[in-house]
C-alpha positions as CSV (number, residue, x, y, z in Angstrom):
1,M,0.0,0.0,0.0
2,E,1.2,3.5,-0.9
3,I,0.3,6.1,1.8
4,R,0.3,9.7,0.7
5,I,0.4,12.3,3.5
6,L,-2.0,15.1,2.7
7,G,-1.9,16.4,6.2
8,S,-0.6,15.1,9.5
9,A,-0.5,18.0,12.1
10,G,-2.5,18.5,15.2
11,S,-2.9,22.2,14.6
12,E,-2.6,24.2,11.4
13,A,0.3,26.4,10.6
14,P,2.2,27.3,7.4
15,G,3.3,23.9,5.9
16,Q,1.3,21.9,8.5
17,N,-2.1,20.7,7.6
18,A,-4.9,18.8,9.3
19,P,-4.9,15.0,9.1
20,A,-5.6,13.2,5.9
21,F,-3.9,10.1,4.6
22,L,-4.6,8.8,1.0
23,V,-4.2,5.0,0.6
24,D,-3.5,3.9,-3.0
25,D,-5.2,7.1,-4.4
26,C,-8.7,5.8,-3.6
27,L,-9.2,5.4,0.2
28,L,-8.9,8.2,2.7
29,L,-8.1,7.9,6.4
30,D,-9.6,11.1,7.7
31,A,-10.1,14.2,5.5
32,G,-8.9,17.3,7.3
33,T,-6.9,18.5,4.2
34,L,-8.0,17.9,0.6
35,G,-8.6,20.9,-1.6
36,F,-5.1,22.3,-1.5
37,A,-3.4,18.9,-1.6
38,L,-5.1,17.2,-4.5
39,D,-5.7,18.1,-8.1
40,R,-9.0,17.7,-9.9
41,I,-8.3,14.2,-11.2
42,A,-7.1,12.9,-7.8
43,R,-10.2,14.2,-6.0
44,C,-12.5,12.2,-8.3
45,S,-10.5,9.0,-7.7
46,I,-11.4,9.0,-4.0
47,T,-14.3,6.6,-3.4
48,H,-14.3,6.1,0.4
49,V,-13.4,8.0,3.6
50,L,-12.7,6.2,6.8
51,L,-13.6,8.9,9.3
52,T,-12.2,8.5,12.9
53,H,-14.4,11.0,14.6
54,A,-16.4,14.2,14.0
55,H,-14.0,16.8,15.1
56,L,-13.6,19.6,12.6
57,D,-9.9,19.0,11.8
58,H,-10.6,15.5,10.7
59,F,-13.5,16.0,8.3
60,K,-13.4,19.6,7.2
61,G,-12.1,18.7,3.7
62,I,-15.2,16.6,2.9
63,P,-17.8,19.4,2.4
64,F,-15.7,21.2,-0.1
65,L,-14.7,17.9,-1.8
66,L,-18.4,17.1,-2.3
67,D,-19.0,20.6,-3.7
68,N,-16.2,20.2,-6.2
69,L,-17.3,16.7,-7.2
70,I,-20.8,18.0,-8.1
71,A,-19.2,20.7,-10.2
72,M,-16.6,18.4,-11.9
73,N,-18.5,15.2,-12.3
74,P,-21.9,14.6,-10.7
75,T,-21.6,10.8,-11.4
76,C,-18.8,10.5,-8.7
77,N,-19.8,9.0,-5.4
78,L,-18.1,9.4,-2.1
79,Q,-18.9,7.0,0.8
80,I,-18.1,8.0,4.4
81,L,-17.6,5.1,6.7
82,S,-17.4,5.3,10.5
83,G,-19.1,4.2,13.7
84,K,-22.8,4.9,14.2
85,E,-22.2,7.8,16.6
86,V,-19.8,9.6,14.2
87,I,-22.2,9.2,11.2
88,A,-25.0,10.5,13.4
89,D,-23.0,13.6,14.4
90,I,-22.1,14.7,10.9
91,R,-25.6,14.0,9.5
92,K,-27.2,16.0,12.3
93,H,-24.7,18.8,12.6
94,I,-23.0,19.3,9.2
95,F,-24.9,17.9,6.2
96,N,-28.2,19.1,7.5
97,N,-29.2,21.7,4.9
98,R,-28.2,24.5,7.3
99,I,-24.5,24.3,8.0
100,W,-24.0,22.6,4.6
101,P,-26.2,20.9,2.0
102,D,-27.4,17.4,2.5
103,F,-25.4,15.8,-0.3
104,T,-27.2,12.5,0.2
105,L,-30.0,14.2,-1.9
106,I,-27.8,15.8,-4.5
107,P,-27.9,15.7,-7.5
108,D,-31.0,13.5,-6.7
109,P,-31.9,11.0,-4.0
110,R,-31.5,8.0,-6.3
111,N,-28.0,8.9,-7.4
112,P,-26.4,11.0,-4.6
113,V,-22.8,12.1,-4.5
114,L,-22.6,11.2,-0.8
115,S,-23.6,8.0,1.0
116,Y,-22.9,6.7,4.5
117,R,-21.9,3.3,5.7
118,T,-21.8,2.4,9.4
119,I,-18.9,0.2,10.6
120,S,-19.2,-2.0,13.7
121,P,-16.1,-3.0,15.7
122,R,-17.7,-6.5,15.9
123,R,-17.1,-7.4,12.3
124,P,-14.7,-6.5,9.4
125,E,-15.8,-4.5,6.4
126,V,-14.6,-5.1,2.9
127,I,-13.9,-2.3,0.4
128,G,-12.6,-3.8,-2.8
129,E,-9.3,-5.4,-2.0
130,Y,-9.2,-3.9,1.5
131,K,-10.4,-5.5,4.8
132,I,-11.2,-2.8,7.4
133,I,-11.3,-3.6,11.1
134,A,-12.5,-0.8,13.3
135,S,-11.8,-0.3,17.0
136,K,-13.1,2.3,19.5
137,V,-10.3,4.4,20.9
138,N,-10.2,6.8,23.9
139,H,-11.0,10.4,22.9
140,T,-13.4,13.1,24.1
141,V,-16.0,12.2,21.6
142,P,-16.9,8.8,20.0
143,A,-13.8,7.9,18.0
144,Y,-12.5,4.9,16.1
145,G,-9.1,3.7,14.8
146,Y,-8.8,1.4,11.8
147,L,-6.7,-1.6,10.7
148,V,-6.4,-1.6,6.9
149,E,-5.3,-4.9,5.4
150,H,-4.8,-5.3,1.7
151,A,-5.4,-8.6,-0.1
152,S,-1.7,-8.8,-0.7
153,G,-1.1,-9.0,3.1
154,S,0.1,-5.4,3.5
155,C,-1.3,-4.1,6.8
156,L,-1.5,-0.6,8.4
157,L,-3.0,0.5,11.7
158,Y,-4.2,4.1,12.2
159,T,-5.3,5.2,15.6
160,G,-6.7,8.7,14.8
161,D,-7.0,10.8,18.0
162,T,-6.6,8.8,21.2
163,G,-5.4,8.9,24.7
164,P,-4.2,5.8,26.5
165,T,-6.4,2.9,25.1
166,E,-6.7,-0.8,25.1
167,R,-8.9,-2.4,22.4
168,I,-7.1,-1.2,19.3
169,W,-3.9,-2.9,20.4
170,E,-5.8,-6.2,20.8
171,K,-7.0,-5.9,17.3
172,M,-3.4,-6.2,16.1
173,R,-3.2,-9.8,17.3
174,G,-3.2,-12.2,14.4
175,H,-2.4,-9.5,11.9
176,D,1.1,-8.7,10.6
177,V,0.9,-4.9,11.1
178,K,3.9,-3.5,9.3
179,A,3.2,0.2,9.9
180,L,1.4,2.2,12.6
181,I,0.3,5.8,12.4
182,V,-0.2,7.0,16.0
183,E,-0.8,10.4,17.4
184,V,1.4,12.3,19.8
185,S,-0.1,15.8,20.4
186,F,1.7,17.3,23.4
187,P,5.1,17.2,25.2
188,N,5.6,15.3,28.4
189,D,5.2,18.4,30.7
190,M,1.6,18.6,29.4
191,V,0.7,15.0,30.2
192,S,-2.3,16.2,32.4
193,H,-3.7,18.2,29.5
194,A,-3.1,15.3,27.1
195,L,-5.1,12.9,29.4
196,A,-7.9,15.5,29.8
197,T,-8.3,16.0,26.1
198,G,-7.9,12.4,24.9
199,H,-4.4,12.6,23.4
200,L,-0.9,11.2,23.9
201,C,2.5,12.6,24.8
202,P,5.8,10.7,24.4
203,S,5.7,9.2,27.9
204,L,2.1,8.0,27.3
205,L,3.1,6.6,23.9
206,E,5.9,4.6,25.6
207,G,3.3,3.0,27.9
208,E,1.1,2.2,24.9
209,L,4.0,0.4,23.1
210,Q,4.1,-2.0,26.1
211,K,0.5,-3.0,25.5
212,M,1.0,-4.0,21.9
213,P,1.3,-7.8,21.1
214,S,4.1,-6.9,18.7
215,I,5.8,-3.7,17.7
216,P,5.3,-2.7,14.0
217,D,8.4,-2.3,11.9
218,K,7.6,1.4,11.4
219,I,5.8,3.7,13.7
220,Y,4.8,7.1,12.2
221,I,3.9,9.9,14.5
222,S,1.1,12.3,13.6
223,H,-1.0,15.1,15.1
224,L,1.8,17.0,16.8
225,K,0.6,20.5,17.9
226,A,2.7,22.9,15.9
227,P,4.1,25.0,18.8
228,F,5.5,21.9,20.5
229,R,6.9,20.0,17.5
230,D,10.6,20.4,18.3
231,K,10.1,19.5,22.0
232,I,8.0,16.4,21.2
233,E,10.5,15.3,18.6
234,A,13.4,15.5,21.2
235,E,11.3,13.5,23.7
236,L,10.3,10.8,21.2
237,A,14.0,10.3,20.4
238,R,14.6,9.2,23.9
239,I,12.2,6.2,23.7
240,P,14.5,3.2,23.3
241,H,14.3,0.2,21.0
242,V,11.7,1.5,18.5
243,S,11.8,3.1,15.1
244,L,9.8,6.3,15.2
245,E,9.4,8.8,12.3
246,L,7.5,12.1,12.3
247,L,5.2,12.5,9.3
248,E,5.7,15.3,6.9
249,D,2.9,16.7,4.7
250,G,3.4,16.1,1.0
251,K,5.5,13.0,1.4
252,S,4.5,9.4,1.1
253,F,5.6,5.9,2.4
254,T,4.9,2.3,1.4
255,V,3.5,-0.4,3.6
256,P,5.1,-3.7,2.5
């Protein structure tokens, strides 16, 4: 799987964009950054979005993507997948014909540009050649992480936003997870704030590593708050016996 980093930051600043990871040009993990990162053709190739939760920085690219799809090619269809609570939030509060149009009715109810698909942590979902396994994580609102496994055996785990958690690490068992995208939002001296807001700091990540049944070959760090990036990077470097890499917008990596 080829993962293109459209955005990976926990707060926006010049050169640092909200989270969005494009898998093999067709499947999005979150959608905080789209319009400035993708050209017209690339936008229409996206068919599914795995949304971790309903916070603005993780889905704010979707309303404008839908607007562009209608203008460019109304035969395109985008499906948002997430847990039932997340789907309910965005239906009620965003695509409600007040904050933004209800694109499940546009261009007409029989052939809408937007559809929803509820994912349950109790069973895998299949999207083409990908098997998706969802897991609840520990955030301030209902939130999910996703294990994405390609038919070739390539396997990626994405936590989205989470504080210390349990179930998603259990989902790794029996899967050869080669790469993990995990958030670290704050430095260690803000551990109380991280816990209160459902996020991680380097010391908390170190504790999460001990819960994993096996450590992935590559661990990619996302969602750093821009003012603390250098401090977080220095603290992550002190975690022993693990390969950690800070993600950079505009780059890509391959999951073998």
